[in-house]
C-alpha positions as CSV (number, residue, x, y, z in Angstrom):
1,X,114.1,87.2,97.9
2,X,117.5,86.1,98.9
3,X,117.8,82.6,100.4
4,X,117.8,82.1,104.2
5,X,120.8,81.4,106.4
6,X,122.6,78.3,105.0
7,X,124.5,75.6,106.7
8,X,128.2,75.9,107.0
9,X,130.2,75.1,103.8
10,X,132.8,72.7,105.3
11,X,132.7,69.5,103.3
12,X,129.5,70.4,101.4
13,X,129.4,71.4,97.8
14,X,128.0,74.9,97.3
15,X,125.2,73.5,95.2
16,X,124.1,71.1,98.0
17,X,124.3,73.6,100.9
18,X,120.8,73.7,102.4
19,X,119.3,75.9,105.1
20,X,120.6,75.8,108.7
21,X,118.0,75.2,111.5
22,X,118.1,79.0,112.2
23,X,117.6,79.6,108.4
24,X,114.6,77.3,108.4
25,X,113.0,79.1,111.5
26,X,113.6,82.6,110.1
27,X,112.3,81.7,106.7
28,X,109.1,80.0,108.1
29,X,108.5,83.1,110.3
30,X,109.1,85.5,107.4
31,X,106.7,83.4,105.3
32,X,104.1,83.6,108.1
33,X,104.6,87.4,108.3
34,X,104.1,87.9,104.6
35,X,101.0,85.7,104.6
36,X,99.6,87.7,107.6
37,X,99.7,91.0,105.7
38,X,98.2,89.5,102.6
39,X,101.2,89.0,100.4
40,X,100.3,86.4,97.8
41,X,102.3,84.7,95.0
42,X,101.0,83.1,91.8
43,X,104.4,81.7,91.0
44,X,107.6,81.1,92.9
45,X,110.7,80.7,90.8
46,X,113.9,79.7,92.4
47,X,117.6,79.0,91.8
48,X,118.2,75.2,91.8
49,X,120.8,75.5,94.5
50,X,119.6,73.8,97.7
51,X,119.5,76.8,100.0
52,X,117.4,78.8,97.6
53,X,115.1,75.9,96.7
54,X,114.5,75.2,100.4
55,X,113.7,78.9,101.0
56,X,111.3,78.9,98.1
57,X,109.6,75.7,99.3
58,X,109.1,77.2,102.8
59,X,107.6,80.4,101.5
60,X,105.4,78.5,99.1
61,X,104.0,76.2,101.9
62,X,103.4,79.4,104.0
63,X,100.9,80.8,101.4
64,X,97.2,80.3,102.2
65,X,97.0,78.2,99.0
66,X,100.4,76.5,98.8
67,X,102.5,77.5,95.7
68,X,105.1,74.9,94.5
69,X,108.4,76.4,93.5
70,X,109.7,76.1,90.0
71,X,113.5,75.9,89.5
72,X,115.1,78.1,86.9
73,X,118.8,77.6,86.1
74,X,119.1,81.3,85.1
75,X,118.8,82.1,88.9
76,X,121.8,80.0,89.9
77,X,124.8,82.0,91.0
78,X,126.0,84.5,88.4
79,X,122.5,85.4,87.2
80,X,122.3,88.1,84.5
81,X,119.2,90.3,84.9
82,X,118.4,90.6,81.2
83,X,118.5,86.8,80.7
84,X,116.3,86.3,83.8
85,X,113.8,88.8,82.5
86,X,113.7,87.1,79.1
87,X,113.1,83.7,80.7
88,X,110.2,85.1,82.7
89,X,108.7,87.1,79.8
90,X,106.0,84.4,79.0
91,X,104.4,85.0,82.4
92,X,101.1,87.0,82.6
93,X,101.7,90.7,83.0
94,X,99.7,90.7,86.2
95,X,101.4,87.7,87.8
96,X,102.6,88.0,91.3
97,X,106.0,86.3,91.1
98,X,108.6,85.6,93.8
99,X,112.1,85.1,92.6
100,X,114.4,83.3,95.1
101,X,118.2,83.4,94.6
102,X,121.6,84.6,95.8
103,X,123.7,87.7,96.3
104,X,124.9,89.7,94.5
105,X,122.3,88.5,91.9
106,X,119.1,89.4,93.7
107,X,120.4,92.9,94.4
108,X,121.4,93.3,90.7
109,X,118.0,92.0,89.5
110,X,116.2,94.4,91.9
111,X,118.3,97.3,90.8
112,X,117.7,96.5,87.1
113,X,113.9,96.3,87.7
114,X,113.8,99.8,89.2
115,X,116.1,101.3,86.6
116,X,119.3,101.7,88.6
117,X,122.5,101.5,86.7
118,X,124.5,98.2,86.8
119,X,127.0,98.2,89.6
120,X,124.5,99.7,92.1
121,X,122.7,96.7,93.5
122,X,120.1,96.9,96.3
123,X,121.4,95.3,99.5
124,X,119.8,91.9,100.2
125,X,120.8,90.3,103.5
126,X,120.0,86.6,103.9
127,X,116.2,86.1,103.8
128,X,115.5,89.7,102.7
129,X,112.6,90.3,100.3
130,X,111.5,93.2,98.1
131,X,108.3,94.0,96.4
132,X,108.9,95.7,93.0
133,X,106.0,96.5,90.7
134,X,106.8,96.5,87.0
135,X,104.7,96.9,83.9
136,X,106.0,93.7,82.3
137,X,109.1,91.5,81.9
138,X,111.4,92.6,80.6
139,X,110.3,96.0,82.0
140,X,109.8,98.9,79.5
141,X,110.2,101.5,82.2
142,X,111.6,101.5,85.7
143,X,109.5,99.7,88.2
144,X,108.5,100.9,91.7
145,X,110.2,99.6,94.8
146,X,107.2,99.3,97.2
147,X,109.1,97.7,100.1
148,X,112.3,96.0,101.0
149,X,112.2,93.9,104.2
150,X,114.8,92.0,106.2
151,X,113.9,88.5,107.2
152,X,113.4,89.7,110.8
153,X,111.1,92.5,109.8
154,X,109.0,90.1,107.6
155,X,108.8,87.7,110.5
156,X,107.7,90.4,112.9
157,X,104.7,91.0,110.7
158,X,103.3,87.6,111.9
159,X,103.2,88.9,115.5
160,X,100.1,90.6,116.8
161,X,100.5,94.3,117.3
162,X,100.9,95.0,121.0
163,X,100.1,98.7,121.0
């Protein structure tokens, strides 16, 4: 997942930029949508930068059983997929893990998980989230991209179907 919409950068260090009010609303709505369709996480691992950590906290609180986020320096800007995978390798193979970070890192990580060559990242708009099933970390074979949702689409899942 890419972090939600951040506050403007004027006068704020990049590391300290949190979510804007709109970013908070969109992320809370996306978290509700994911919970509504049964998406569950065992672990939430996030970049230590404020906007990603805030996104991870909102999604974690939106789970039926809250999941506290864990910070991982490897997800800070400039993440290298292979290093991230090695850092996550001690996790259970069947763990449902949400990674929260930045672009172009999340697109590069997602591409590496599905076996795409470096330089062809998946597009991750602010607040976008993907489900990718892999055999283990680091993956031995390409994973399966099950879905990729924008924040707005994830949020719409929380709305009752008016058919």
